[in-house]
C-alpha positions in Angstrom: 68.8 87.9 61.0 72.3 89.1 60.7 74.8 85.8 59.9 78.1 85.7 61.1 81.8 83.7 60.4 84.8 83.3 62.5 87.5 81.7 60.3 89.3 79.8 62.7 91.9 78.0 60.5 93.0 78.2 56.7 94.2 75.0 56.6 97.2 74.4 54.3 94.6 72.3 51.9 92.6 75.2 51.3 89.8 73.9 53.6 88.3 76.4 55.8 87.6 76.0 59.5 84.9 78.2 60.5 82.2 79.2 62.7 78.7 80.4 61.6 76.1 82.1 63.4 72.7 83.2 62.4 71.6 85.8 64.8 73.0 85.8 67.8 77.5 85.1 67.3 78.0 83.6 70.2 75.8 80.5 69.7 77.6 79.2 66.7 77.8 76.1 64.5 81.4 74.6 63.7 81.9 74.3 59.7 84.5 73.0 57.0 84.1 74.5 53.2 86.8 74.1 50.6 88.1 77.8 49.9 86.1 78.7 46.7 82.7 76.9 48.6 83.5 79.2 51.7 83.8 82.4 49.6 80.3 81.6 47.9 78.9 80.6 51.5 79.5 84.1 52.8 78.5 85.7 49.6 75.2 84.1 49.6 74.7 84.8 53.3 75.8 88.3 53.5 77.7 87.2 56.9 79.3 90.0 58.7 83.3 88.8 60.1 83.8 88.7 63.0 87.8 88.5 64.3 87.6 88.4 68.5 87.3 85.3 69.9 83.6 84.2 71.1 83.0 84.9 75.1 82.9 82.6 78.0 80.4 83.7 80.4 80.6 82.8 84.0 82.4 79.5 84.7 81.3 78.3 81.2 84.6 76.2 80.1 85.2 76.9 76.2 86.0 74.0 73.9 85.5 73.0 70.5 84.5 69.4 69.2 87.7 69.2 66.8 89.6 70.1 70.0 88.2 67.0 71.6 86.9 64.6 69.0 89.0 61.3 69.3 89.1 61.5 73.1 87.3 59.7 75.9 85.8 61.1 78.4 84.8 59.2 82.2 
């Protein structure tokens, strides 16, 4: 199966925030790795890098766990 990576942020502390998907690029997990580990991870998994934003279908709202952590919802 094809594996995908979409880089979200290169942080000043040399950590990379990215999305990782297997098979279907719109179904992914959010991950954070140090830059050196990220390079190894991508090489080991032979990833395809994505540059576009994930698609939103219909009325589905896009949000990221990292954007809402620490917030309270009613």
